[in-house]
N, C-alpha and C positions, 0 to 999 in steps of 0.2 A: 952582909953583901952577897955571900955565897948563896944563902937561902933565897934571897931576892932574885939572884941570877937564875937559879933553877926554876923558880916560879915563872920567870919571863920566858925561858926556853920551853917550859911545859905548855904555856899558853900558845906559843908559836906552833908547836907540834900539834896541839889540839885544833888550832885554826886550820892547819894544813890538812889534817885528817877530815875535818868537817867539810872543807872545800872539796875533798875527793868524793865524800859521800853525797854531797849536795847534787841533786839531779842526776843520780846514777843512770836511771833509765833514759833520761834525755841524752846522755852521752852514748850509751850502748845500743839503744834502739832507735833513737831519733823520734821525730813527731810525725813521720809519714810511714805508711804501711802499704804493701802491694796486696791487692785483692783481685781474685779471679771470679768472674760470674759466668755461669752456664745456664742455658734455658732448655727445657725439655717439654715435649707434649705429654699428655696424660698417659699415652702408650709408651713413654720412655724414649722417644726419638729426639735426638739432639737437633735444636734449631739454632743456627748461628746467625749473627748479624742483627738480632733483635735490638731495638733501642732501649737502653737501660739508664735510669736516673738514680744516682746514689746521693743521699743527703743525710747530714747529721747537724749538730749544733755549731759546727765549725766550717763546713763547706758544702758545696753541691757540685756534682760531676755528672756529665753525660758520656756514656760509652756504648760499645756494641758487645753483645754477649759473645762468649768464646774468647774474649781478650782479658788482659789484666790491666788494672789501673791503680795509681797511687792515691790513697785517701789519707786524710788527716786523722790521726789517732784521737780517740776521745772515749770518755766513760759513758757517753750517751749512746742511744740506739743508732744504728746505721739503717736507714730506711731505703729499700730497693724496690723499684718498679720497672718491669720490662714489658714492652708492647710490641706486637707483631700483627700486621693486618690480617683479619679473618680469625684471630684467636683472642680469647679472653685474657686480660692482663695476668702476668705472673708477678706477685709481690712477696716481699719478705722483710723480716726485721732481724738484723744481726746484733747479737748481744756481745759486748766486749767484756773481757776479764783482765785482771791485773797480770802483768808479765813479771818475768824474773827480776828485772831491774827494780821494779817497785817493791817486790818481796824482799830483795836484798836490803833496800833502804830501811824497811820496817824492822827486819830481824836485827840488823846491826845497830839500829837506833838512830838512823838518819831521818828524824822527823821532818826537819826542814827540807831535806831532799825529796822525801815522799810527798810533801805538800807541793813542791815544785813540779814533780812528775805528774801529779794529779791535775794541777792547774794547766799544764801544757798538753796534757793528754798522752804524753810519752809513756806513761806507766800502764797503758792498756793495749790489748791486742784484739782485733776482730778475727773471725774465722777467715782463713786465707783463701778458701776455695768453696764456693757455695753453688748449689744446683737448684734453680727455681723451676717451677712447673706452671705452665699456662693454665689458668682457671683455678689456681690455688693460692692461698696465703700461707707462707711457711715461716717458722721461727728457727733461727740458727744461733746456737750457743757455742761460743769458743771452747767452753769446757768439754763439749762433746766431740771435739775434733781430735783425731789422732795424727800427730805430725802435720804434714801438709796435704793429707788426703782430702778428696772431695767430700763435702758435708751435705747430706740430703736434707737435714733439718726435720722439723716436726710440723705436720699440717695442722693449722689452727683455724682455717676458714677457706672460703672459696670466692671467686670473682666471676663476673658475668660479662659477656660481650655487650658493649654498649649498643643500644638500639640505634639504627641509622636515623638520622634526622630527616623528617619528611618536610619537603619544601612544597607549600601549597601552589597549585598551578595558577598562572596569571589569570585574572578574570577574563572571561570570554565576552568579546564585544557583541552586543545584541543589536542587529540591524532593525531599525524602526522604520516601517514602511508608512510613508505619509498617506493619509486618506486620499482617495481619488478626487480630483478637482471636478466639481459639478458646475457646468456652465450655467450662468444665471439665466433665468427665464426671460425671454424678450418682453420688453415693456408693451403692454397693450396699446394698439393704435388709438390715437385720440378720437373720441366720438365727436362727429361734426355737430355743431350746435343746431338745435331744432328751431326752425323759424317759428316765431310767435304767430299764432293764428288770431287775427283780430276777432274780437267777439262779434257775433252777428248783429247787424244793425237792427235796432228795434223796429218792429213792423208797425206801419201807420194803421191805426185803428179808424175805420170809417166813422165819421161823426153822424150821429143820428139827429135829424132836424124834426123837431116836433111841429105840430100844427100851430101851436101858439107862436113859435118863432116865425113861422111863415105869416101868421097874421100880423105880427108886429111890423113886418116889412111892407105891408099894404098901407096905402094912404088912409088916413082917418076919414070916416064918414062924416058928411056935413050935418 
């Protein structure tokens, strides 16, 4: 019985230790992290108030440059894009790295706790202060940041100012001039009927009386 009792209490202690180790980073770091974004011109002049969008596999946040915002921790990239009228976009990719809470779980043997920290994202840290440059694409690696100092990152590309959209002018109405109205020609006056001219009467031809005819008119001789 005494051996069984020790085994029971040993299991209890082990369960207690495991519960402490489980999710160490989730307890010490939490699932949210404060991130500051700065925007600069190519000449190095600070531009405050630019509109910035931060997205990863867990959330999307809109903020203004020069401010800090709380983002959800994750092992995935944090994509950043800042825009300012008249300037090419400033974009960046923040690479997260495991934090001390996750490392502690791995070293001590808290495999279950490490799995939980990885699943919740609590075991990762993004760079806490990043400087983006308009017209450039930059990569920011947490392992390259010293303390909480500003991280300039590494230039990996460039961006261009979007061409303004050209709106075609409305079609111009073309005035169509109707052809001049031509007055119809007056109808010709009716031609009066021509009176029919009767044909000339046949002329009487004088009869010629022969001597024989005259002789026939005379009384017969006895």
